[in-house]
N, C-alpha and C positions, 0 to 999 in steps of 0.2 A: 504493500499499500504506500502510496506517494505521502511524504510527511507534509505536515502543515507548513505553509510559508508565512502564515499570519503572525503578527505581534512581536516582529524582531526588527528593531531598529538597527541601523549601522552600528558597528562595533565600538565598544569602549575599549580603548587601549589597555590591553593587558600589562599590568606592572609586575615587578619582580616580587618574590615571596615577601621579603622585607617591608614592601609598600603594599601589601595585599588588603590590609584592612582597609586603608583609604581607598583603594581602587574600588573595594566592593560597595563601599558606601555610595561612592560616584556612581558605579553601575547601577545603582537602585533607580537611577533617572528613566530607565526603560522599563516601566511596569503597568500592567493593564489591571484595571478595577474589577474586582469580583463583589457585585452587590450583596450586602448584608451576609457575607460568607465567613464561615469559620476556616476556610482554607485559603491558600495562595497559589502562586505557580512560579515556574521558572522558564524563560526562553532565552534564545542567544544565537550565536553563530559559531561554528568549529571552522577556524581557518587552517587550511592545509593545502599542500602543493601536490595535487594528482592523487591517484588512489581511489578506492572504493567509498561510497558515502560511510560517513563515520556513524558508529553507535555511541550514544550519549548515556552513561550509566548515572542515574540520580539516587542517591544513597541517603536515607534520613539516619542521621547519626544519633538521634534521640531514641528513635524507636526499631531502628533497623529495617525499616521497609525499604525496598528496592524497585525502581521502575527503569524502563530503557524506552529509548526514543532513537529513530534513525534521522539523520539529516536529509534535506532534499539537495537538488542540484546545486543550490547557492549556499549549503552549508547550514541552513537554519534548522532550528528546532525548538519544541515547546512543550511544556508538560502542565496541565492545569489540575485543579482539586488536590494540591498537595497539603498534607497537614502541615500546620505552622511547625517551625523548628530549625534546627541547624542540619545542611546538607552539604555533601560533597558530590561535586559534579565531575565526572571523568569521561573523556571522549577517547574511543579507540577506534582505530582504522586497521582493517585486516587483522584484528587480534591483538594489536599493539596500542599501547596508551599514547597519545599525542598529546595530552594536555590534561590538567585536573585543577579545579578551584573550589572555593567554598562560598556559601552564602547563607544568609538568613531569611527564611520565608516567612513573610508577616501575612496575618488574614487580611483579606481585601485587596491583595496587590499581587501581580506577578513580576518576580525580580529577575533582572537580566544577567546572565553569566556568558561571556564571550571566551572561547578558548582558542589558544594559538600554539600550534606544535613548536614554532621557534621559541616562542616566550617560555613554554614549558621546558624546552630543553635548556634555555637558559637559567630556569629556575632551579633545575637539577632534579626535583621529584615532586611527588604530590604534596599538597599542603598538609600540615600536622593540624591535630586536633587543638593544640593551644591556639593555633592561627584562627581556626574556625570559632573558638570561644572569643577571641579577641574581635573577630567580624560581628559576632553576635552581640556583644556588650555594645560595640560603635553603634550598632543599629538600634538596639534597645535604648539606648541612653540619648540618642540625639537624631538618629536617620528618620526625621519625619518629612512628609509631603515631598516625596521623590518627583522629580520631571517625569511625567508619563506620556510618551510619544505616542501610544496606542489608542487613546481615547481623548475626545474633547472635555470629558468629565473632570473637574477639579474636586480633589479629595485631600483630605489631612488624616494620615494615619498616626496615632499617638500610642506607643507601647507603654505599658504600665511601669516600666522601669524608668522612664523619661518622667512620668508623674510622679514617681516616688522621689526623684531627684530635685524637683522644683519646689518653690514656695506655692502654697496655695492649697485648695481641697482637691480631692481625687475621685469625687463621684462622677457620675455620667453628666449631670448638670454641670459641676464646676469645671470639668474638662472642656466643655463645648463653650462655657463662658470666658475660659482663659485662651482658647485658641481662635475663636472667632475674632476677626478683626474688628468689627463693629462693637461699640458699647451698648450693653442691654443694661439699664439701671433701674429706671421707674417702670417696673413690671410688677403688678399685684400677684400676677400669676405665680410667679417665683420660678419662671422657666425661661430659657433663652430664647430672644427674638432674631431668627435667622433672616436677613435681608429685609429687615423691617416689618415682617409678619409678627402676628400676636404669639404669646405663648402657647396658644392652643391649637397651632397649625404646624406643628412639627410630628415627627414619627421616630419611635425608639424600637430598637430591635436588639436583641439578645440570641445569640447563636442562630440567627436568621428569622427567629419568630418575632412578630410585631408585639411588643409589650406596651405600647401606648395604651392609656386609659380611655378607651372608646366609650365609657359611659357618659363622660362630661368633656371629653376632647382633650384635656390636658392632663399631665402627669403620666407616670409609668410604674410598672412593676419591675424594678431593677435589681440587679445583683450587686452585693457589697464591692467596693472597690478592690479589695483584697482578692476577690476571685476573679477579676478583670484582667485579661491577658492584653488586649488592645482595644482601641477606640477608633472608629472611623467616622469622620465628620464630612457631611456633604452638604453644601451651602445650597446652591440655586442651579445648579447644571446637572442633576440626578438623570441618568438614562431611564429608558423605558422600562427596565426591569424592576425599578424601584416602585413600591407603594407610592401613590401620590402624597405630596405635603406641598402647602403654599410656602412653608418656611424652608426647614432643612431636615436632613435625616441624621441620626447617630446609630451606629451599629457596633455592638460590643461582643467580643467573644469571651469565653470562659476558658480558664487555664486548663491544660490537659496534663496527665501524667506521661512519664518517658521511662525508658530502661534503667535510669538513674534513680535510686531510692532517695527521697528527700522529705525533710520535715522541717517545721518552723513555728515560731510563736511571734506575734505581731501585737504591739500594744500602743494605742493612743490614749493620751492622758491629758484631760482638759483641766486646769486647776480650778479651785472654787471661785465662785463669784464673791465678793469683789476683792481681786488683789492688783497689783501693780501689772500682773500678767493678763488680767482680765478685768479692763478698766468698766467702770460704772458710767453710763450715760448720763449727761446732765439732767436735772429737773428744770421744767420750765412751767412759767405761771402765766395765767391771764392778768389783765390789768388789775381785776378785783383782789388778786392775790391767790386764787384757788389754781390748783395744778391743772395743766392739760398734757402734761408729760411728767410722770412720777416714777422713773426707773428705780426700782427698790429691791428687785429680787435677790435672792440668794440661793446658791445651790452647792451642794457637795461636790467634791472632784469627781469628774466622769471619767470611768474607765471603759475603752472599746477594744476588746480584745479578741483575737484571732488565733486559733490553733489549727494548723494544717498539715497535711501529709499527703505525699503521692509517690507514685512508683509502679513497677510492673506487677500484674497478676500472673500472666504468662508472657515470658520474656519475648520481644519482639511482635506480640500479638494483642495482648489485652492490657489496658493500663487503667489507673485510677488517680483522682484527685479528690480530696476530701477536705472540707473546711468547716469549721464549728465557731459560730460566733455567740457567745454565750457571756453577757455581761452582768456583772453584780448590779443590785439595785442601787438607785440613787435618788436623792430627794431634792424638790425645788420648791422655794418658797417665794410668795410675792403679795404685795398689798395693791388694791387696786387705786385708781387715781384720786378718789374722793377719799381713801383712808378709812372706808368704813367697813372693809372686809380683807381677810387674808386667805389665800389659797395655798394649802399644802399639797404636793403631788409626788407619788413615788411611782418610777419606771421600772420596767422589766423587759428584757429583750432575749430571744433566743432564735438562732437562724442557721441551721446546718444545710450545708450544701454538698451535692456528690456529682462528679462528673466522670462518666466511664466512657472510655475510647476502645473500640474494638477493630483492629485491622484484619478483616477478613481473609484478605488476600493482600498482596502488594498493591493491587488496583482498586481494592474496595474498603471503604472505612464506615463503621457505625459508630456514632457519638451519642450517648444519653445523659442528659444533665437534669437534676432534680433539686428543688430548694424548696424550704419550708421556713417561714418567717412568723414567729409568734410574738406579738408586743402588746402590753397591757399596761395601763396607769390607774393607780387609785388616788382619786383627789379629794380631799375634804376642804370645805368652806367655813371659815369661821367670821363670826359677826365681832367687830371690835367696839366695845363701849366707848372708848376714848380713840378719837380719830388718830390713825398712824402708830398707835400703841399696841404692839403685839404681846406684851406680857400678861395681859388678861384678855380672854377671848372666849366666845360662846359658839359651840358648833351649829351650824346651819342646815348644812347638807352634804352628801357625799355623791361621787360617781366613780364607775370602774370601767371605762372603755377597754374593750378586749378586741384585738384584731389578730386574725390568722390569713396569711397570704401563701399561696402554694404556686409552684412553677414547674413545669416538666416539659422538656424539649427533645426531640429526637431528630439526628441529622444523618442521612445516608449518602454517601458519594461513591460513583463508580467511573473510573477511567475506562471507557469500554473499548478504545484504541487509541492510536496517536491522535485521530480528529474528533473523537466523539465523548462527551462527558454527560453523565446524569448526575443530578442532585435532587434529592427528596427531603422535604423537612414537614415535621408533625408537632405541634405544640399545645398545650392547654395551661391556662393560669386562671386562679380564682381568688377572690377575697372574701372574707367573712367577719362582720363587724357586730358587735352587740354592747350596749352600753346600759348596764343596770345602774340605778340611781336611787337615792332615798326615797323618790317619789315615784318609782316605777311601781307599775301595776302588778298584782299577784293574782292568782287563780280564785279570786273571791270578789265579791260586789264591793262597788264604789257607791257612797251614798252621803248626799247633803241633806241635812235637815234644817229648812228655812223657817224661820219665826214668821208669825203673822204678817202678812203683807210684805212678805221678802225683805224684812229690815235688816236682817243679818243671817248667817247660816254657820254650821258647823259640820265637820265631817264625822259621820256615825257608821262608816261602812268599814269592813275589815281589809279593805284594800286603800293604798295611799293614792291611787290614780285609776282612771277608768280606762286607761290604754293598756293594750297588751305588750308584754315585751318581747319584741320580734326582731330577728337579726335581719341586717341589710347584707345582701350578697351580690356578687358580680362575677361573671366569668367570661373568658374569651377561648374558643376552640379554633385552630386553624391549621391548615396545611398548605404546602406549596411544592411544586415540581418545576424544574426547568433542564433543558436539553440543549446542549451546546454542540455546533457542527462547525469544524474548521476546515472548509474546502478550498485549498489554495490560498488566495490573497483574501478571502472572506472569513469573518467570524460570525456566525449566524446563531442567535440565542432565541429560543422561544419558551414560554412557560404559562403556567396559570396558578392562582391561590384562590383560597375560600377562608373566610372568618367569619364564625358565628359568635355573636356578643349578645350576652343576657345579662339583666340584673331584676332583683326583686325588691321593691319598696313597699311591700304591703304594710298598711297601717289600720288597726282594728281599735275601735273604742267602744266598751259597753258588751264585749263578748261574755263576760262573766257577770254583766248586769251593772248598769249605770243609772242610779236612781236620785230623784229630786223630789222631795216632799213640800207641799204647797198647803197654804191656806189664806184666803183673802177675805175682808170683811164686806166685801161687795161682790155682786154677781160678777163672774169671770167668763169671758167668751174664749174658748180654746181655738188654736189655729184651724182644727177640723170643723169648727162651727157649733161645737157643743157648748151649752152655756152651763156652767158650775154655780148651783146656787151659793149665796154668801155664806160664810162660816163652815163650808164643806170642804174637809181635808181631802186631797187626792195626791196621787204619785204620779210622777212622769219618768217613764222608762225610755232611756235613748240608746241608740247605736248607729255607729258610723263605720264605713268601711271605704278605704280609697286604695289606689295603688295596686301593686300586684306584680306579676313575672311578665318581663317585657323581652323581646329579642330583635335584633338587627343582623342582617347578612351582608357582609362586603364581599365582593368578588372582584377579580382582576385577571386579565391575561395581557400578554405582551409578545412582541416579535421585533427582533432588531437585527440590523446588520452594520458591522465595522468593517469596512472595505479598505484595505491598503491600495489605494489607487495609483501610487508610486512609492519607491522606497522610503521616500521623506514625507509621505502626505497621506494621511487618513480621513475618510469621509464616513460620517456616522449618521445612520437614519433608522429611526424606531417609531412605533406606535403602541400606545396602551389603551386598553378598555377597562373600564371601571362601572361596578354597578353596586349600588348602595339602596337596600330595601329596608324600609322601616315597617314593623308590624304592631297592630294595636294589641290591646290586652287579650282579645278574643283570637287573635293569631291571623287577622285579616291585614292584607296589606294597605297602607295608606299613602305610601310614597314609594317610587321605585325610579331611582335616578340613573341614568345610563351616560357616561361620559367618554369620548374618544379624545385622546390627548397625543399628538403628535410632537416628535422631538428629532432635532438634527444638529449637527455639529461638525466641525473639522479640526484636525491637529496637523500642525506643519513643523517638522524639525528643520528649523531654519537654515542651519549651516551643515547638515548632514553628520553631525558629529555628536548628537545628544546633548548638547550643551544649552541650547536656545530653542525654545518652543512658543509657537504663536497658536494660540486656540481660540475657537468661537464657538457657541452653544445658544440654542434658542429652542424653547418648548413651552407647552402649555401643562398646566398642573391643576389639580382638583384635590378634594379631600371629604372624607365621609362626614356625614352629618352626625353629631354626637347621639347616642343611644338614648339619653335621658330625654330628649325631645319626645320619644314615643309615650312617656309618660304623661307630658303635658297636654298632648293632643289626642293621644288615643288611649287614655285610661278612663277611670270611672272613679265617682264620687257619689256615695248613697248615705242619706241621713234618713234614718226611721225613727218615729216618735209615738209612743202608745200612752194613752191616759187611762188610769185605773181608779176606782176606789179601792180602800185597803181597810183590814180590820185589825191590823197589827204590825209590828215590826221586828223581824227575827233579829238574834243577836249578832250575825253578821252585816245587818243593815239592810238586808233585802225584805220587801214588803210580803205580807200575806194578803193576797190579792183578792178584791171584790169584783164587782162587775166592771166591764170595760166602757169607757166613754167614748162613743163615736168610733169612726175609722182611723186606720193608722195614717200618720202624715208622713209622706215621703217626699224628700227633696233630692233632686239628682236622679241619676238611673244607672241601673245595673249594667247597661249596654252602651258602649262607646258610641261617640259620634259616627254618622255616616261617613266611611273613608273619603267618599268624594267631595265632603265639604272641608277637608282639613288643608288641602293645599291646592293652589292653582293649578289647573289641568295642564297648563303649558310650562310648569315650573322645571328648570333646569338647574343641574349643581353648579357650584361655586366654580369659578375658573380663573386663574391668572396665568399672565404671560411674562415669562423671564428671558432676558437677553444678557449675555455676558461675552466680553472680549478681553482677552488676557494675554501677558507675555512674561514667560518664565526664562530665566537664565542662571546657569551655573557657573561661577566665576572661577571656581577652582574645586578641589575635592571635598571643601568644607563649607564655603560660602554659597548660598544661593539666594536669589531675589525674584521679585515677582509684581507686577502692576496689573490692576483688574479695571474694568469699567463695567458696572452693571446698571441695569435698567429693567425694573419690573412695574407692572400696573395691572389692577385688578379689573378684569373683564366684567363680572357680574359676582354676586352673592346671593345667599338665601336668608331672609329675615322673615319676620311677621309685621302684618299691618292690622292694627285693631281700630281702624277708622271705619267701622261697619254699622255703628249704631243709628237710630233715628235721628234724621236732621243732618248726617254726615253727606259729604258731596256723593258718595257711591249710592246711598238710599235715593238722593235726588235724581241721579241719573237712571236708577232702576224705575222711579216714578215716571220720569219722562220717556222711558222705554215700553211703558204700559204695565209696569208692576208695582202699583202704588201700595199694595198689601203684602209686600214681600216679608217673609219670616225667616231672617238669618238665624240659624240655629246656633253659631260658635260666635265666640268674642273676637276670635283673630283668625288670620288665616296665613299660611305660610306661601312666600312668593319671591320673585326677584324684584327688587326695587327698581323703579324705573322704567318696568316693563308693564305691559297689559296683563290684567287679571282675567283668568279663565274661570269664572265663578259657577259652581254647581251648588244648589240650594233650594229652598221652598220658594221660589220667586213670585208664584202666584198666590202663596198662603193657602193652597188646597191640600198640602200634605205631600204633593208630587214634585220630585226633583226635576229641575231645568237648569240648563247652562246658558250663560251669557258671557261675552266678552267685553269687559270694561277698559275702554283705553286708558293709558296711563296718564294722560293730561287731565282725566276726571278727578283723580284724587292727589294730583299734583306733587309727587314724591320724586326726588331726584334719583339718578342712579348712584350706587355705591361706586365711591372713588378712593382709590389708594394708590399712590405713585411713588416710587422710591428710585433715586439716583444715588449712586456711590463711585467713589474712586478710591481705590485701595492700593497701597504700596507696603509690601512686606520684605524684609530682610532676614535671613536665617544662617546661623552658623551652628554645624552638626559637630557634636564632641568626637574626638578621636584620640588615640594615644599620644601623638605628638603636640595636639592642641586640645588640651583636657577642659574644654568649656563648651557650654551650650548657650547661645543667646538669639533671641527672636524679638524683633521690633516691628510694629505695624502701625501705619497712619491711615486713617479713614476721613475722607470728606464725604458728606451724606445730606441729602435733602428728601424728607419723607412729608408728603401732604395729602390732603384729600378729605373726606367726610366721614370715614370709616375704619375703626381701629382693628376690626378683625372679629373672629369668633370668640375671642376674649379681648374686652375693652379694658386695657391696662391702666386708664386713667380712672375709671369708675369701679373696676372690679366685677362688671357685669358680663356674663357670656351667653352665647346663643343657646346654650344647654340649660341655662336658667331664666332670669327675669331681665333680658336684654331689651331696652327700650329704643334702640336705635331702629329708626324708620317705622315706629308703631304710628305716628302721626306727623303730617308734613311741618306742623308748627314746631316740633322739636328738631326739624333739620334746618331752620332757619338760622343763619349763621355758623353751620356745622362745618363749613369747607375752610381749611386751613392748615397749618401746620401741626402734624400729630404729635401725641405724647412723646414718641421715640425720636424726634427729629434733632439728634445730636450732631450738629454741623461738623465739628472736629472732635476727632478722638484719638488718642495714643495709647498703645500698649506696649510694654517691654517686659521681658523676663528672661531669666537665665541663671546660670551657676557656673562656678569655677571649682574644679576637683583638684586639691593639692596631692603632691605624690605621699605626703605623710598620713593620707586619709581623710584630711579635713576638707569641708566642702562649704561653700559660702554662696548663697544666691538670693534672689529677691525678684520682685515684680512692681510695676508702677503702671497705674490705669489713669489717664487725664482726659478730661472731656469739658467742652462749652456746655452751657446749660441748656436744658430743654424748655419748650414753651411754658409760661406759666398757665395754668389752668383755672377757669372760672365758669361754673354752671350755676343756673338759676332755675326757679319755677318758671313756667311760661306765664307772662301777665295777663293773658286772655283779654285783651282790650275789645276784641270783637264780639266777645260774650256769645259765641257759638257752641254747640254740643261738642264738636270735635276740639275746641280751644279749651273747653271745660275739661274734657277727659284729657287732654295733653298737660293741662296744669296738674291734674291728679298724680301724674308721675313722678312729681318732686323735682329735685335739682338736675335735671337733664335738659334744660334748655340754655340759652346763650343771650338772656338779657341781664347782664350784669350792670352796675353802676348806673341803673334806670335807662338803659338804652341797649340796642343791639351790640353785643361785643362778640364778633366772630371768632372761631376757634384760631388760637396762636396768635391774636392781636393785643395780648395783656402783657407783653414784654417776655423776658427770659429770666431763667433761673441762673444764679451764679455760676463761675466756673468751678469744677470740682475735682478732686485727686484722692487718691489713697496708694499706700505702698506696702508690700509685705517683705518679710525678711525670713532667710532660712539660715540657720547655723548647724552644721551637720558634722559628724565624723564616722567613718567607717573603715573596718579593716577585715582581713580574712586570715584567720589562724588555723592552718592545715584545712579541716572539713567544716570548721567554723565560720560563719560569716556574720558579722554584727555591724548595725548601722543604728546611730542615735542621731535624732534631728530635732532642733527646738523650731517650730514653725509658728511665726508671728504675723497676723494681718493687721493692717492698719497701725504699722509698727511706730509711728509718731503720733498716734491717737489724735489725726485730724478729724474734727467733728464739723464737717461741711454740711450745708443745706442740701436735704434729699427730698425734693416735693414739698408740697404745702397743701393745707386745707382749700379744697376747690368749692365747697358749697357756699353761695353766696346767700341764700335764704334758709330760714327755719320755719317750717310749718306753712308757709305760705308766700307768696310774692312780696307782700308789703312789710314782710319781717325780715331784717337784715341779720345775718348770723355774725355775732361777735368775735367768732373764731376764724373767719375767713382769712386766708393768708398765712395763719400760723404756720410756721416751718415744720417740716420733719427733718431728721438729722441721721447721717449714715452712722453704721454701727461702730461703737469704740474699739480700741485695741482687744484683740482676744489671742490666744496662746494655746498651743498644744505641743506635748512632747511625744515624740515617736521612738519607738525602740522595736527593732526588726532583728530577729535572730533566725539564721538558716543553717540547717545541717545538711551537706551534701558530699 
């Protein structure tokens, strides 16, 4: 079979063995991306003078697995879906070795190794294991973001050893925020904003499984940083094989076992609050002397500890990696701002993880990973008789939140032959949460005894609450398969995926009895019309049920071709199909969104030597709707009330019933709304257009730089409009079209703002469903707009044995404007999955266009470390940026006094009429320039088989307390009442410190 000629740039010049470590770091410049993958690849050229085609032997030095490839007529070869680790690559011609080299394969990329018979002869022999280890260390500690000549996609691969060497956090979120060029500060979601998108528009993967929390659209079920092998960050140039994200994607891989038995213990210690290492935030007061910020909490020292072990079960075939995170209890204390209550909380955490790897054959691998995370808190609230004085206190209440997360992922890889590979993934994750409290309901009646004429009441039931104690659950189940075929100069990949998402938010009140005893001195008319004579006691029995089990299905399929049009020029074209189906409580579909997303790009090796790359990418992207929308539009709420005479009260508070007064009063329905009424009939999923042009250049074996120009704009989004009531423009339009008696059954409808609404409802008031198209001009809603421009420059120095330091600096100029923050409004904390008011009423969009909350025009990031020969390591980071726009939101003044204006005013501070005038978004000035710096002081040494590393990690080392946001609400209670707290600033976190001790035996 003819070997593949794809994915091989022109040769990196082979260096002598004494410079091999530097050479291989440089040769990482030729690497092709493997989306969300736990594997990588190797490709290159075997240079020889005459003779038969070379046989390339690729041997994994960690697991013993061996694969063979044959070169084509030009000497090219490639091997895909290789397990991460250290490899020796040897070329043979006519049974004789002609060259040997070593390389570290990193998940998510294909490393390039060129072999030259003349260079091999000059080197004298194959590389040694010590050389391989030196290469692996160089790559792990500083070989990030290689120049990839085989794809237009830009990605950053961050090994965990590099994160261990840097100042700052190591979680998935911390890694993304450190290595993203743009600053992401004022985000109440707490998640990074890729390319200006909100924190709810990203996707996160572990071992190829999408662990994004699709219940609300943001957050993830991640793995501890200690178990992470690498992180791959892709901003806005993702190929079609990736699940869609308007923002960016982040893929992590879990550590695997090898033929070497190893174990270790890692400890992260955070000192108690407050010491010089853990500074206290300043307290701030209102003009009247009361606090609006009163940081006063205390906490015991926090130990976060990990015990791990890895090695072979069957040498060369079966391996294990086990991690146990089991933290001792620790206690936190805090007093509220008013000084009237103290909260004392104790936390527990246990999270074991197991990863098994089976090399079925040298060309087939199965990996199974599982994690269970159990976390609980016990909190007690005390009343303080003397404000801010905790020496005397009275217990008020307690709560005991309990959480359990499970994650199970399996991956299968098969190198079928030199040109074909197959990968299959299946995964499942779930969360379970229950919060018992001092007022939780029990399996007993709840009852209130009211005095005559309801002047007061007291609880007489055996239960403290009518509400049933029920868990909240969430699950995601998914699978994915992809096939890669490399015929000649093409690499063709196609695949499909399916994810089922479900959650249960069932809420029940009165299941065990919810009673209220009444007696009035006058005749009383009940809601069912029955008149109760004066001085006649009766009992009211109530039952309420809402929520339930909901599901969503997200499907995707893709096909793409990466064509090596010329030796130095690659053309990419791909298309992705996504389907997002939402189901009501009864299982009926209420929305089915189908989206086709094309993506194209080019990559040019400018000088043909792998040193300089010009790339360009363009594509369309979408994202699934959060599953929690299903509950809001496809759920039920039922309230049933019965009225009885009674002859006595049992000891548990339940009544001894007499006759029933009238019919049951029922509000709501046990059947969800007609699915045709929930969304506009012509609704389409959110879509964004991304364009990127960039230039990367490798100055030498260690220094590399890049410049990027990015342009993204939102084409459309999905939101709700609630301007459907009597007197609204829509009702007036229906009347003009012959439907004056329309009965619109729902309060809001899902739609694409700025587009016509295809409305299905009881238009004639006869109970029969009819459909009408309402032009966008009728309801006067603008289209959703979000535009982002960015110019980014980055300079990186990779660590090497001769130059033992890592350095990265990036500068970003950006401008982000529009009228829409995204699925999560970082300025207000609202999300599409909850109570987003964006586009509910046209009045709320007056003045909404302007600079968005993440519009930081200038930002600078730098980080790095220097490793001394005596084992000491000094590092740090600096982040500086100009201020974001000052925010101001008000009640809508409703000067026109229309039904729509009244409804808009009821939404609260989500309009733009500050200072008694229309004050458009972004027109109120800018926050001040801000910065922060981190410091790392570390020492590490190896003593035989013992490896020790000790580090002191300090964030905000200078304790710079800069302003970070401010109170945005202009009004309190209504438009005519000014909020005295408007403009009061928030502040960045003070200095904090952690001590890290890592011990490894190998």
